[in-house]
N, C-alpha and C positions, 0 to 999 in steps of 0.2 A: 618464377617469382610467386610468392605466396602473399595473399592479401587477407588480413583479419578484419572482419566487419564488427565493430563494437556497437552495442545498443544499450540496453539496461543492464550492463555487466562491466562497469567501468573500473576494472581491477586487473591485477596481474596474477594474484593468488587464485588457485583453483578456477582457472579459466580454460576449459577444455579446448575451445577453438584456438586460442593463442598458443597453448602448450603443444598441441598436435601440429600446428603450423610450423612451430619452431623445430619440432622433431622431424618434420617431413623432409627437410633438406632444401637448400636454396635460400635466397634472400627473403626477408619478411618485411612487409610494410603494413600499415594499419589505416583504417578510415572510419570516420563517424559521419553519418548522414544527417544533415540539418534540414528538417521538414517543418517549417513554421506553420504552414496552413494545416498540416495534420495535427500539430500540437494544439492549435486553437480549436480544431474540431473535437479533440479529445480532452479539452478543458485542462490542459497542463498549466499549472500555476506559474506566474512569474518567479515566485520564490523557489520553486523546484527547478526551474530553468537556471536560476542564479546558482543554486547548489550544483547543478549538472555542469555549468560552465566552469566553476572552480574545480570540480572533480576531473573534468577533461584536461584542464591545464596541469593538474597534478599527474594525471595519467600520461600526458604527452612528455612531461619531464622525465618520468620514470622509464617510459619506453625508450626515450632518447639515450638514457644511460646504458641501455642494452643494444643500441645501434638500430632501433626501429623508429621510423618516422610516423607520426600520426597526422593525417590530413583531414580537413573538413570537406565534404562534398555537399554542396548546397542545391537543394531541390525545393519544390513547393509542397508536394504531397507524395504519398506512397506510389501513386500511379505513375509518377515521372521517374521513379528510381530504376526500374529495369534498364531502360535505355541509357540513363546517365551513369549507372554503375558499369554497364557494358562499355561505354566510351572511356570511362575512367580506367578500366582494366586494360583495354586495348592500347591506350596511350602509354601505359607503364609496363606493357608486356607481362601482365598478370596471367598466370596459367591456372592458379588454384585459389578459390575463394573459401574461406573458413568462417563459420559463424555458429553461435548457439541459438537454437530455435526459440520462438516466443509462443505464448499461449493464446491471447485474445484473437478474435476472428480477423480483424483488419490486418494484424501483424502476420497471421498465418497466410492470408491471401497475398500480402506483400512478398513474403518469403517464397511462396510457390511461384509467383510471377517472375521474381528475380532469378530463381533457379532455372526456370524454363527458358528465359531469355539468354542467360549466360551460357547455358549448355548449347544453345543454338549458335553461340559464338565460339564454341570449342573450349570453353573454360570449365574446368572441373569444380563442382561445388561440394564441399564437405560439410554436411549439416550435423552438428552435435546436438545432443539432447537438451531440452529446455532446462532452465535454471531451477531444478527441483531436486529435493533429496532423493526421491524415488520417482524417476521420470516415466517408467513403464505404465501402460494402462492397468487399472486395478478395478475389477468387477466383483460382484457378489457371487454366491454359489449358483445362481440362475444365469450367470453370464451377463447380467445387466449392471449399469452404473449404480453405485450406492447413492442413496438419497438422504441418509441420516449420518451425521458425523461420527457418533460413537462406534458403530460397527465398522465404518470405514477406517477409523483410527486404529482399531484393534488389528484389522487386516494390514493396514499400512505399517504398523509397528512390527508385525511378523515379517513382512518383506524387508523392512529396514534392517532387522537383526541379521538377515542373510547376506547383507552387503559386506564386502571385504574392503578392498582399497577403492574408495569412492571419491577421493579428492586427488587432484593433480597439483604438483608444486609449481611455484613461480618459475618460468623458464629462465635458463641461464643465458648470459649474453652470447650471441652468435656473431657479433660484429663489433667493431670499435665504436665507442660512444659517439653520439652525434652532438652537434652544437646545441646549446640551450634553445629550445623552440620559442617562437614568438607567441605572445598571448593569444589564445583563441577566444572569439566573441560569439555568443549565441543571440540571435534576435529574440526580443520578447522577455529577456531575462531581467531580473531586478535584484537589488540587494536582498540578502536573506540574513538570518541570524547566525552568521559565521562564528560568533562567540559561543553559541550553544552547540553548533554542529559543524566543526571544521571539516571541509570536504576532502579528506585525505584517507586513502586506504589504510595507511598505518594507524590513523586514529580509530578507524572502525575496528581493526583487529585488537588494538589496545583496549578499547571499551568492552569488547566481547570478553577478553581475558579478565578485565577488572570486574565485570558483572558476575562472571562465573565464580570468581574467587571471593568477592565481597558482597554481592547483592543477591545471589541465588537463594540462600537460605531464608532470607526474609521476603522473598518475592511473593509467596502465597499469602502472607499476612499483610503486606503493605501495598500490593499492586493496585488495590481499589481506592487508595487514599490519595487524592490528587495533590495534597499539600506536602507529601513525602516523596523523596526520590526512589520510589519503590519499583519502577519499571526499568527495562533495559535501556530505553531511549535509542535503540539500534534501528528503528524503523526507517529513518531516512537513508541509512546505509544499505539496508536490504532493498528498499524500493528502487534505488538507482544502481544497485549492483556493485557497490564498493565492498560488499561483504557477501560471501557465498553461504547459502543455507546449509550446504554440505559441510563447510568448515565449522559452522555453528554446531552441527550434530557431532562432528568429530571431537570438538573441544568439550562438549558436554560429556561425551563418553570418556575422554581422558580425565576430566575432573572427577567423574564418578569412580573411575578405577583407582585414582590416587587417594580419594577420600572414603571409599568403601560404601557407596550408595548405588542404588539401581537407576541407571540412566533412563530406563523406560518409564519410570514413575515421575520424572521431572516435570514440574508444572509449566516451566517456560517452553520445554519441548512440545507440550500440548498446544501452546499458542503458535509455535512454528507449524504444528500439524494443521491448525485452523487456516493458516496462510496457505498451506499446500492444498488443503481441501477445497478452498475457493478456486484455486487454479485448476484442480482436477474437475470441478463442476463446470468451469468455463470451457474446458476442452471437451467435456462430454456433452454439454448442452450449449451449442453455439448461440442460441437465442439470448443467452445472458449477456453476450457482447453487443446485442442489438437493441438495447433499451427496453427489453421485455421482462416481465416478471417470470420467475420460475413457475409459480402456480398460475396456470393460465386463467383460472376463474377470477383471479383478483384483477384482471384487466377491466372488469366491469364494476370495480369498487368505485363508489361515488366520492371523489375527492372535492375538497373545498378550494375555491379560487379567491384568495384574500390577500392582495398585495400588502396591506397594512400589517397583517400578522406575519407574513413572510419577511418583510423588512425589519420588523421588530426582532424576529429571531436572528436574522443575519447580523444585525448590529448589536446584539446583546442587550436589548431593552424590552424583554418580555415581562419584567416584573417578578420573575422567579430567579432568585439570586444565584443559585448554583448553575442553572441553565445559562444565565447571562455571563457568569464567570468563565464557563467553558467556551462560549462563542468569542469572548474577548481574548481568551488565551490564544485561540486560533488566529484572530486578527493581529495580535501582537507578535506571535512567534512563528506562525505557520505550522504549528503542531498543537495537538490536543490530547490530553490524557484519555486513555481508552475508556475508562468508566464514564467520562463525560461525553465521549463520542456516542456511547449507547444512550445516555440520558438525553442529550440534545436531539439525537435522531428520533428517539421515541417521542419526545415532546412535539417535534414537527409533524410526524406521521400520525401519531395516535391521539394527540390532544388538539393540535391545530388542524388535523386532518388534511394536511397539504401533501400532495403527491411526493412520494419518496424520491422521485427522479430530480425534483427541485433541490433537495438536500444533497443527493449524490453529486450533482454537478457543482453545487456551491463548495462542497468540501474539496473536490478535485481542483477547483479554481483557486483555492487558497492554501491547500496543504503542501508543506515541504516534502512530506513523505507520501504524497498521493500515489496509490497503488491500485490500478483499476480493478483487478479481481477481488482484492480484500475490501476495497471501498464499496464495490457493488454488493458483495456478499454481506457486509455489515449493514448496509442500508436495507437490503431485502430482509435480513433477519429482523431488524427493528420494525419494519413495516408489516411483518407477517405475510410477505408475498414470496419469500424465498424457500430454498431447500433447507429442511431442518430448521425452520425459522422459529422465532419466539411465538408461542401460541397467541392467537388473535385477541384473546381476552386478557393477556398480560399487559398491563399498562403501568409504566413507572409513575409513581407519585413524586413529583419533583421536590416537594418539601420534605417528604420522608427520606428520599435519597440524600438530600442535603444534610439532614439531621444524622443520618447513618454514616455517611462517608466524609463529611467535613464537620464533625460535631462541634468543634470549638470555633468554626467559621474562619480558620486561618487562610484557607484558599480564597474564600469569598472576599475577605478584607484586602487581599493582595490584588485581585483582579477587578473588584467592584469597590474602589476606594471610597465612594460616597457613603458606603455602609460601614466603614471601618470603625466608627465610634460605637456601634451597637454591641450589646453583649451576646453571648453564645445562644441565648434563647430567642431574642428578637431577630437576629440576623437572618434566620432561615425564612421568615415570613413577616416582614416588618408591618406594624399597624399602619393604616392609611394615613393618619396624621403625621406619623414619623416619616413615611415615604415623601409626603408633600414637603415637609421641612428639609429633608435631605436632597430633594430633587431627584428621587428615584421613582420610576413609573409604577402605576397600579398594575396588577396582573392583567394580561391581555385576555385571559379567559378565566371562567370559573371552573376549577378542576373537576368538581363533581358533575356539572352539566356537560363538560367536554368529554369526560370519560363515558358517560351514558350515551352520548351521541355516537362515538366511534363504535361502541359495543352494538348499538342498534344498526349501524351501517353494515357491520360484519354479519349480524344475524340475518338481515335482509339479503345479503349476498349469498349466505349459506342456504337460506330458504329457496332462493331463486334457483340455485344449482341443484338442490334436491328435487324441485319440481321438474326441471329440465331432464334430469337423469331418470 
């Protein structure tokens, strides 16, 4: 009997563990482990758990059509899983466990503990590569991990070009269909915007196809405009594994071959590269999984502790319209446009000077597409504490960003309706009397003063490091 252990890979297409289990011979069953204590420790959002619950029910239905049952195994945390999975396997005469590896430190420790325990129970564990386009270690010419994205990306592209068949098909039915499964419930889940992101694998593949056919050409020119549908909106499907990154690459290559363009030059592929780079970093530098900055010296950066400023940022009441629009989009939908993720993160770390870990946790607690490696990498980039991060002296001016990326104020009017009556000039920084009349707050900080403060903090940090060295 074969057991497939599903995690952040809730799909049938290009699922190596499922495919090879079905090819191995013998009956196949499937399990998903419910670990609410671990989810809470990892700041998994109720919206993401709601999305995952819907995805699991869709997965259970489709597995049943192939004669495979999906069961929930309930535990508290990862530490309890080895014995509980061992008991689960022994009760069902499981002889082979199949799963795709994970990248973050806690998940690696979980997998190692499970494998060691099950092997002691004479259960064979088949570990498939992590959910990456190119899962093998990738080092520079000195044999060390890359620390800058661009040279890593060049090397990664060269390796990717050498891949041949790198996806596996959806397995064929090996047994008679099973009855329609009962609805699965996950603790801690809540309603999410199912109207925006139906949690179905078929929807993920359809959106990928639609984006490559209809949205790819305009991606470079529209991706930074939050009022336009210029991004792929595939991040929730990638984060919970309803969509394989390898399938994304394959469809990019097929689209390029059909239309006569070079797939290596695709701008969206580069974004998939960033997603993979952050996973590569987390595997190469485990401290990134442990709440530590990549740049060790930034541990000594003097952050501000200001609950009023933090709350104003969280609630979208900073007095900077585009920043507030981004935070309100997150609260309303569980998702935020990527340009606004950079802007709101820069505002918190660089202008409010609040520790990036506060923002990292808040995003994970609210994002439908919360993805630990990408979220951590993005926040450390914004805070200038990470690998290949934004230079410490680069500080987004929120008003200039607003004028550049929402010039007519369309996005602000939609998310900050109290400003909807303003023209395209005033809406980016309303005069004080206008703010008071409309019930919109004054800016929580003076931009120029806040900018100089953070520059001085980094100067002091750099001077201290120079004296020590």
